[in-house]
DSSP file (Angstrom, degrees, kcal/mol; ACC not computed):
  #  RESIDUE AA STRUCTURE BP1 BP2  ACC     N-H-->O    O-->H-N    N-H-->O    O-->H-N    TCO  KAPPA ALPHA  PHI   PSI    X-CA   Y-CA   Z-CA
    1    1 A X              0   0    0      0, 0.0     2,-0.8     0, 0.0    17,-0.1   0.000 360.0 360.0 360.0 139.4   11.1    7.1   -3.4
    2    2 A X        +     0   0    0     15,-0.1    15,-2.8     2,-0.0     2,-0.3  -0.811 360.0 155.5 -94.8 115.0   13.1    4.2   -2.1
    3    3 A X  E     -A   16   0A   0     -2,-0.8     2,-0.4    13,-0.2    13,-0.2  -0.940  30.3-150.3-136.9 151.3   11.0    0.9   -2.6
    4    4 A X  E     -A   15   0A   0     11,-2.0    11,-3.3    -2,-0.3     2,-0.5  -0.983  10.8-152.0-123.4 135.9   11.8   -2.6   -2.9
    5    5 A X  E     +A   14   0A   0     -2,-0.4     2,-0.4     9,-0.2     9,-0.2  -0.926  17.3 174.9-114.6 126.9    9.5   -5.1   -4.9
    6    6 A X  E     -A   13   0A   0      7,-2.3     7,-3.0    -2,-0.5     2,-0.6  -0.987  27.3-136.5-127.4 144.7    9.4   -8.7   -4.0
    7    7 A X  E     +A   12   0A   0     -2,-0.4     2,-0.5     5,-0.2     5,-0.2  -0.891  28.1 179.7 -95.2 122.0    7.2  -11.5   -5.4
    8    8 A X  E >   -A   11   0A   0      3,-2.6     3,-2.5    -2,-0.6    -2,-0.0  -0.967  66.6 -31.7-127.4 112.2    5.9  -13.6   -2.5
    9    9 A X  T 3  S-     0   0    0     -2,-0.5     3,-0.1     1,-0.3    -1,-0.1   0.849 126.8 -44.9  47.2  42.7    3.7  -16.6   -3.2
   10   10 A X  T 3  S+     0   0    0      1,-0.3     2,-0.3     0, 0.0    -1,-0.3   0.375 115.9 115.0  80.2   1.1    2.2  -14.8   -6.2
   11   11 A X  E <   -A    8   0A   0     -3,-2.5    -3,-2.6    31,-0.1     2,-0.6  -0.793  64.8-133.0 -97.6 141.2    1.8  -11.5   -4.5
   12   12 A X  E     -Ab   7  44A   0     31,-2.7    33,-3.1    -2,-0.3     2,-0.6  -0.879  26.9-164.8 -90.7 121.1    3.7   -8.3   -5.5
   13   13 A X  E     -Ab   6  45A   0     -7,-3.0    -7,-2.3    -2,-0.6     2,-0.8  -0.932   5.0-158.9-112.4 117.2    4.9   -6.9   -2.1
   14   14 A X  E     -Ab   5  46A   0     31,-2.8    33,-2.2    -2,-0.6     2,-0.7  -0.871   6.4-156.9-100.7 107.8    6.1   -3.3   -2.3
   15   15 A X  E     -Ab   4  47A   0    -11,-3.3   -11,-2.0    -2,-0.8     2,-0.4  -0.767   8.2-145.7 -87.4 116.1    8.3   -2.6    0.6
   16   16 A X  E     -A    3   0A   0     31,-2.2    34,-0.5    -2,-0.7   -13,-0.2  -0.678  12.5-170.6 -80.8 128.4    8.4    1.1    1.4
   17   17 A X        +     0   0    0    -15,-2.8     2,-0.3    -2,-0.4   -15,-0.1  -0.251  55.2  96.6-111.6  42.8   11.9    2.1    2.6
   18   18 A X        -     0   0    0      1,-0.1     3,-0.1   -17,-0.1    32,-0.1  -0.941  65.6-147.1-129.3 152.0   10.9    5.7    3.6
   19   19 A X  S    S+     0   0    0     -2,-0.3    33,-2.4    32,-0.2    34,-1.4   0.659  88.3  43.2 -89.6 -20.2    9.9    7.1    7.0
   20   20 A X  E     -e   53   0B   0     31,-0.2     2,-0.5    32,-0.2    34,-0.2  -0.958  53.6-169.2-126.8 139.0    7.5    9.6    5.3
   21   21 A X  E     +e   54   0B   0     32,-1.9    34,-2.2    -2,-0.4    37,-0.4  -0.912  43.9 132.7-123.6 106.6    5.0    9.4    2.5
   22   22 A X  S >> S-     0   0    0     -2,-0.5     4,-2.4    32,-0.2     3,-0.9  -0.586  73.8 -65.0-136.7-163.7    4.1   13.0    1.8
   23   23 A X  T 34 S+     0   0    0      1,-0.3     4,-0.3    -2,-0.2    -2,-0.0   0.686 124.8  62.7 -68.2 -17.3    3.7   15.5   -1.0
   24   24 A X  T 34 S+     0   0    0      1,-0.1    -1,-0.3     2,-0.1     4,-0.1   0.799 123.6  11.0 -80.7 -29.5    7.4   15.2   -1.8
   25   25 A X  T <> S+     0   0    0     -3,-0.9     4,-1.7     2,-0.1    -2,-0.2   0.425  97.1  96.2-128.9   4.0    7.4   11.5   -2.7
   26   26 A X  H  X S+     0   0    0     -4,-2.4     4,-2.6     1,-0.2     5,-0.2   0.869  82.8  58.2 -60.7 -39.3    3.8   10.4   -3.0
   27   27 A X  H  > S+     0   0    0     -4,-0.3     4,-2.7     1,-0.2    -1,-0.2   0.922 105.1  50.2 -49.1 -51.1    3.8   10.9   -6.8
   28   28 A X  H  > S+     0   0    0      1,-0.2     4,-2.4     2,-0.2    -1,-0.2   0.885 110.4  50.3 -61.7 -39.3    6.6    8.4   -7.1
   29   29 A X  H  X S+     0   0    0     -4,-1.7     4,-2.1     2,-0.2    -2,-0.2   0.916 110.9  48.3 -64.2 -42.8    4.7    5.9   -4.9
   30   30 A X  H  X S+     0   0    0     -4,-2.6     4,-2.5     2,-0.2    -2,-0.2   0.915 112.2  49.1 -63.7 -43.8    1.5    6.2   -7.0
   31   31 A X  H  X S+     0   0    0     -4,-2.7     4,-2.3     2,-0.2    -2,-0.2   0.871 110.3  52.3 -65.8 -36.2    3.6    5.8  -10.3
   32   32 A X  H  X S+     0   0    0     -4,-2.4     4,-1.7    -5,-0.2    -2,-0.2   0.958 113.2  43.4 -61.8 -49.7    5.3    2.7   -8.8
   33   33 A X  H  X S+     0   0    0     -4,-2.1     4,-2.1     1,-0.2    -2,-0.2   0.889 113.9  49.8 -57.6 -50.2    1.9    1.2   -7.9
   34   34 A X  H  X S+     0   0    0     -4,-2.5     4,-2.7     1,-0.2    -1,-0.2   0.885 107.3  55.8 -61.9 -41.7    0.4    2.1  -11.3
   35   35 A X  H  X S+     0   0    0     -4,-2.3     4,-1.1     1,-0.2    -1,-0.2   0.891 106.7  50.1 -59.4 -42.2    3.4    0.6  -13.0
   36   36 A X  H ><>S+     0   0    0     -4,-1.7     5,-2.4     2,-0.2     3,-0.5   0.926 112.0  48.0 -61.8 -44.1    2.8   -2.8  -11.3
   37   37 A X  H ><5S+     0   0    0     -4,-2.1     3,-1.1     1,-0.3    -2,-0.2   0.903 109.4  52.2 -63.6 -39.7   -0.9   -2.7  -12.3
   38   38 A X  H 3<5S+     0   0    0     -4,-2.7    -1,-0.3     1,-0.3    -2,-0.2   0.727 102.6  59.2 -68.5 -21.0   -0.1   -1.9  -15.8
   39   39 A X  T <<5S-     0   0    0     -4,-1.1    -1,-0.3    -3,-0.5    -2,-0.2   0.538 126.4-101.5 -77.5 -13.2    2.4   -4.9  -15.8
   40   40 A X  T < 5 +     0   0    0     -3,-1.1     2,-0.5    -4,-0.5    -3,-0.2   0.564  67.9 156.4  99.7  14.0   -0.7   -7.1  -15.0
   41   41 A X      < +     0   0    0     -5,-2.4    -1,-0.3     1,-0.2     3,-0.1  -0.573  14.6 178.3 -74.6 126.0    0.0   -7.5  -11.3
   42   42 A X        +     0   0    0     -2,-0.5    33,-3.9     1,-0.2     2,-0.5   0.661  63.8  51.1-102.6 -18.7   -3.4   -8.3   -9.7
   43   43 A X  E     + c   0  75A   0    -33,-0.3   -31,-2.7    31,-0.2     2,-0.4  -0.929  67.8 176.3-132.4 107.1   -2.5   -8.8   -6.0
   44   44 A X  E     -bc  12  76A   0     31,-2.4    33,-2.5    -2,-0.5     2,-0.5  -0.933  13.9-169.7-118.1 129.1   -0.5   -6.1   -4.4
   45   45 A X  E     -bc  13  77A   0    -33,-3.1   -31,-2.8    -2,-0.4     2,-0.7  -0.976  10.7-154.7-112.0 123.8    0.6   -5.7   -0.8
   46   46 A X  E     -bc  14  78A   0     31,-2.9    33,-2.4    -2,-0.5     2,-0.6  -0.901  11.1-152.7-102.0 113.1    2.2   -2.4    0.4
   47   47 A X  E     +bc  15  79A   0    -33,-2.2   -31,-2.2    -2,-0.7     3,-0.2  -0.756  17.6 177.4 -89.4 114.7    4.4   -3.1    3.3
   48   48 A X    >   +     0   0    0     31,-3.2     3,-1.3    -2,-0.6    34,-0.5   0.149  33.5 126.0-111.6  22.2    4.5    0.1    5.5
   49   49 A X  T 3  S+     0   0    0      1,-0.3    -1,-0.2    30,-0.2   -32,-0.1   0.778  79.0  40.6 -49.0 -35.6    6.7   -1.0    8.4
   50   50 A X  T 3  S+     0   0    0    -34,-0.5     2,-0.4    -3,-0.2    -1,-0.3   0.677  90.7 106.4 -90.5 -13.3    9.3    1.7    8.2
   51   51 A X    <   +     0   0    0     -3,-1.3    31,-0.4     1,-0.2    34,-0.2  -0.508  34.6 168.4 -73.4 119.2    6.7    4.5    7.5
   52   52 A X        +     0   0    0    -33,-2.4     2,-0.3    -2,-0.4   -32,-0.2   0.500  65.0  35.0-106.3  -5.8    6.2    6.8   10.5
   53   53 A X  E     +e   20   0B   0    -34,-1.4   -32,-1.9    32,-0.0     2,-0.3  -0.978  55.0 177.0-151.1 137.5    4.2    9.6    8.8
   54   54 A X  E     -e   21   0B   0     -2,-0.3   -32,-0.2   -34,-0.2     2,-0.2  -0.999  10.1-166.1-137.1 133.7    1.7    9.8    6.0
   55   55 A X     >  -     0   0    0    -34,-2.2     4,-2.4    -2,-0.3     3,-0.3  -0.449  45.0 -83.3-106.1-170.7   -0.2   13.0    4.7
   56   56 A X  H  > S+     0   0    0      1,-0.2     4,-2.4     2,-0.2     5,-0.1   0.876 127.8  54.4 -59.4 -39.9   -3.2   13.4    2.5
   57   57 A X  H  > S+     0   0    0      2,-0.2     4,-1.7     1,-0.2    -1,-0.2   0.836 109.5  49.2 -65.0 -34.4   -1.1   13.1   -0.7
   58   58 A X  H  > S+     0   0    0    -37,-0.4     4,-1.9    -3,-0.3    -2,-0.2   0.909 110.6  49.1 -66.5 -45.7    0.3    9.7    0.6
   59   59 A X  H  X S+     0   0    0     -4,-2.4     4,-2.9     1,-0.2    -2,-0.2   0.893 109.9  52.8 -63.0 -34.9   -3.2    8.5    1.4
   60   60 A X  H  X S+     0   0    0     -4,-2.4     4,-2.6    -5,-0.2    -2,-0.2   0.924 107.4  52.4 -67.3 -38.0   -4.4    9.6   -2.1
   61   61 A X  H  X S+     0   0    0     -4,-1.7     4,-1.7     2,-0.2    -1,-0.2   0.917 113.6  42.5 -58.5 -43.3   -1.5    7.6   -3.7
   62   62 A X  H  X S+     0   0    0     -4,-1.9     4,-2.6     1,-0.2    -2,-0.2   0.902 113.2  52.4 -68.8 -42.4   -2.6    4.5   -1.8
   63   63 A X  H  X S+     0   0    0     -4,-2.9     4,-2.7     1,-0.2    -2,-0.2   0.892 107.5  52.9 -60.2 -42.1   -6.2    5.2   -2.5
   64   64 A X  H  X S+     0   0    0     -4,-2.6     4,-2.6     1,-0.2    -1,-0.2   0.916 109.1  48.5 -60.8 -42.6   -5.4    5.5   -6.3
   65   65 A X  H  X S+     0   0    0     -4,-1.7     4,-2.3     2,-0.2     5,-0.2   0.908 111.7  50.9 -65.3 -39.7   -3.6    2.1   -6.2
   66   66 A X  H  X S+     0   0    0     -4,-2.6     4,-1.9     1,-0.2    -2,-0.2   0.926 113.2  45.3 -59.8 -45.7   -6.7    0.5   -4.4
   67   67 A X  H  X S+     0   0    0     -4,-2.7     4,-2.0     2,-0.2    -2,-0.2   0.888 112.5  49.7 -65.4 -42.7   -9.0    2.0   -6.9
   68   68 A X  H  X S+     0   0    0     -4,-2.6     4,-0.9     1,-0.2    -2,-0.2   0.865 112.3  46.9 -67.1 -38.2   -7.0    0.9   -9.9
   69   69 A X  H  <>S+     0   0    0     -4,-2.3     5,-3.9     1,-0.2    -1,-0.2   0.852 111.8  51.6 -75.1 -32.9   -6.6   -2.7   -8.7
   70   70 A X  H ><5S+     0   0    0     -4,-1.9     3,-1.6     3,-0.2    -2,-0.2   0.892 104.7  56.5 -69.9 -36.9  -10.4   -2.9   -7.9
   71   71 A X  H 3<5S+     0   0    0     -4,-2.0    -1,-0.2     1,-0.3    -2,-0.2   0.831 111.5  43.2 -57.4 -33.8  -11.2   -1.7  -11.4
   72   72 A X  T 3<5S-     0   0    0     -4,-0.9    -1,-0.3    -5,-0.1    -2,-0.2   0.198 121.7-109.2 -98.6  12.0   -9.2   -4.7  -12.8
   73   73 A X  T < 5S+     0   0    0     -3,-1.6    -3,-0.2     1,-0.2    -2,-0.1   0.780  76.1 138.3  60.0  27.2  -10.7   -7.1  -10.2
   74   74 A X      < -     0   0    0     -5,-3.9     2,-0.4    -6,-0.2   -31,-0.2  -0.225  52.6-110.5 -88.0-173.6   -7.4   -7.2   -8.4
   75   75 A X  E     -c   43   0A   0    -33,-3.9   -31,-2.4    -3,-0.1     2,-0.4  -0.940  25.1-175.9-122.0 146.6   -6.5   -7.1   -4.7
   76   76 A X  E     +c   44   0A   0     -2,-0.4    23,-0.6    36,-0.3     2,-0.3  -0.993  12.0 165.3-142.9 123.4   -4.8   -4.4   -2.7
   77   77 A X  E     -cd  45  99A   0    -33,-2.5   -31,-2.9    -2,-0.4     2,-0.4  -0.979  25.8-136.0-141.1 160.8   -3.8   -4.6    0.9
   78   78 A X  E     -cd  46 100A   0     21,-3.5    23,-2.6    -2,-0.3     2,-0.3  -0.865  21.3-170.5-110.9 148.7   -1.6   -2.9    3.5
   79   79 A X  E     +cd  47 101A   0    -33,-2.4   -31,-3.2    -2,-0.4    23,-0.2  -0.976  59.0  15.4-139.2 155.7    0.6   -4.5    6.0
   80   80 A X  S    S-     0   0    0     21,-1.4     2,-0.6    -2,-0.3    -1,-0.2   0.892  71.4-179.5  58.4  42.7    2.7   -3.6    9.0
   81   81 A X        -     0   0    0     20,-0.6    -1,-0.2    -3,-0.1   -32,-0.1  -0.654  24.2-129.8 -82.6 118.4    1.0   -0.1    9.4
   82   82 A X     >  -     0   0    0     -2,-0.6     4,-2.7   -34,-0.5     3,-0.5  -0.212  21.2-107.5 -64.4 158.6    2.5    1.6   12.4
   83   83 A X  H  > S+     0   0    0      1,-0.2     4,-1.7     2,-0.2     5,-0.1   0.862 117.7  49.4 -58.2 -40.3    0.2    3.1   15.1
   84   84 A X  H  > S+     0   0    0      1,-0.2     4,-0.6     2,-0.2    -1,-0.2   0.763 115.7  44.1 -76.5 -23.0    0.7    6.7   14.2
   85   85 A X  H  > S+     0   0    0     -3,-0.5     4,-1.5   -34,-0.2     3,-0.3   0.844 109.7  54.6 -80.6 -38.7    0.1    5.9   10.6
   86   86 A X  H  X S+     0   0    0     -4,-2.7     4,-2.9     1,-0.2     5,-0.2   0.863  99.8  62.9 -59.2 -37.8   -2.9    3.8   11.3
   87   87 A X  H  X S+     0   0    0     -4,-1.7     4,-3.1     1,-0.2    -1,-0.2   0.888 100.6  53.5 -63.4 -31.8   -4.4    6.7   13.3
   88   88 A X  H  X S+     0   0    0     -4,-0.6     4,-2.5    -3,-0.3     6,-0.3   0.929 108.5  49.1 -63.1 -42.3   -4.5    8.7   10.0
   89   89 A X  H  <>S+     0   0    0     -4,-1.5     6,-1.6     1,-0.2     5,-1.4   0.900 114.1  45.0 -60.6 -42.3   -6.4    5.9    8.4
   90   90 A X  H ><5S+     0   0    0     -4,-2.9     3,-0.7     3,-0.2    -2,-0.2   0.905 110.5  53.4 -70.9 -42.1   -8.8    5.8   11.2
   91   91 A X  H 3<5S+     0   0    0     -4,-3.1    -2,-0.2     1,-0.2    -1,-0.2   0.888 117.5  39.6 -52.5 -46.3   -9.2    9.7   11.3
   92   92 A X  T 3<5S-     0   0    0     -4,-2.5    -1,-0.2    -5,-0.2    -2,-0.2   0.477 108.7-125.3 -87.4  -4.0  -10.0    9.6    7.6
   93   93 A X  T X 5S+     0   0    0     -3,-0.7     3,-1.6    -4,-0.3    -3,-0.2   0.578  74.6 127.9  68.4   9.9  -12.2    6.4    7.9
   94   94 A X  G >>< +     0   0    0     -5,-1.4     4,-2.3    -6,-0.3     3,-1.7   0.675  53.9  78.2 -70.9 -16.0  -10.0    4.9    5.2
   95   95 A X  G 34 S+     0   0    0     -6,-1.6    -1,-0.3     1,-0.3     5,-0.2   0.717  89.5  56.0 -59.2 -21.6   -9.4    2.0    7.5
   96   96 A X  G <4 S+     0   0    0     -3,-1.6    -1,-0.3    -7,-0.3    -2,-0.2   0.554 111.7  43.9 -89.6  -8.2  -12.9    0.9    6.3
   97   97 A X  T <4 S+     0   0    0     -3,-1.7    -2,-0.2    -4,-0.2     2,-0.2   0.848 106.2  63.8 -96.1 -45.7  -11.7    1.0    2.6
   98   98 A X  S  < S-     0   0    0     -4,-2.3     2,-0.7    -9,-0.1   -21,-0.1  -0.474  79.2-127.0 -84.4 146.5   -8.3   -0.7    2.9
   99   99 A X  E     -d   77   0A   0    -23,-0.6   -21,-3.5    -2,-0.2     2,-0.5  -0.862  35.4-168.1 -88.8 116.0   -7.6   -4.3    3.9
  100  100 A X  E     -d   78   0A   0     -2,-0.7     2,-0.3    -5,-0.2   -21,-0.2  -0.934   6.8-177.2-115.2 125.0   -5.1   -3.7    6.7
  101  101 A X  E     -d   79   0A   0    -23,-2.6   -21,-1.4    -2,-0.5   -20,-0.6  -0.864  36.5-120.3-126.3 153.8   -3.0   -6.7    8.1
  102  102 A X  S    S-     0   0    0     -2,-0.3     2,-0.3   -23,-0.2    -1,-0.1   0.857  91.4 -14.1 -57.6 -39.6   -0.5   -7.1   10.9
  103  103 A X  S  > S-     0   0    0    -24,-0.2     4,-1.7   -23,-0.1     5,-0.1  -0.910  76.1 -88.7-154.5 177.9    2.1   -8.3    8.5
  104  104 A X  H  > S+     0   0    0     -2,-0.3     4,-2.3     1,-0.2     5,-0.2   0.876 120.2  55.1 -61.4 -46.4    2.7   -9.7    5.0
  105  105 A X  H  > S+     0   0    0      1,-0.2     4,-2.4     2,-0.2    -1,-0.2   0.863 106.6  49.8 -63.2 -35.7    2.2  -13.2    5.9
  106  106 A X  H  > S+     0   0    0      2,-0.2     4,-1.8     1,-0.2    -1,-0.2   0.878 109.9  51.6 -69.0 -41.0   -1.2  -12.5    7.4
  107  107 A X  H  <>S+     0   0    0     -4,-1.7     5,-1.4     2,-0.2     4,-0.5   0.909 112.9  44.9 -65.8 -40.3   -2.2  -10.7    4.3
  108  108 A X  H ><5S+     0   0    0     -4,-2.3     3,-1.7     1,-0.2    -2,-0.2   0.953 111.4  52.5 -62.9 -47.3   -1.2  -13.6    2.1
  109  109 A X  H 3<5S+     0   0    0     -4,-2.4    -1,-0.2     1,-0.3    -2,-0.2   0.808 104.9  55.8 -64.1 -32.1   -2.8  -16.1    4.4
  110  110 A X  T 3<5S-     0   0    0     -4,-1.8    -1,-0.3    -5,-0.2    -2,-0.2   0.611 105.9-130.8 -76.6  -8.2   -6.1  -14.2    4.2
  111  111 A X  T < 5       0   0    0     -3,-1.7    -3,-0.2    -4,-0.5    -2,-0.1   0.937 360.0 360.0  59.3  49.9   -6.0  -14.5    0.4
  112  112 A X      <       0   0    0     -5,-1.4   -36,-0.3   -37,-0.1    -1,-0.2   0.507 360.0 360.0 -41.6 360.0   -6.7  -10.8    0.0
């Protein structure tokens, strides 16, 4: 999976550089998130601006990251979620689980 990591104001921001998060690459995303958590990163923002499709395995990878940061009293948020992807979160009611922001700056300003 093509991802870029940036540290912005103390937050680890993972920029997903893929149009799809599905069974073919969700394992790599899950591993990348878990690697950050294992390195002690407590505040993670997943930037999904380029993602146009997500399936259940992609949702599961994000849910795993959310769960693992919560266990360590960390913070986990999503930013720049496109409408077609947001509809999957709404359909599965995961929009009630995740902190979802319009962009990375909004997530940082809210002090997720």
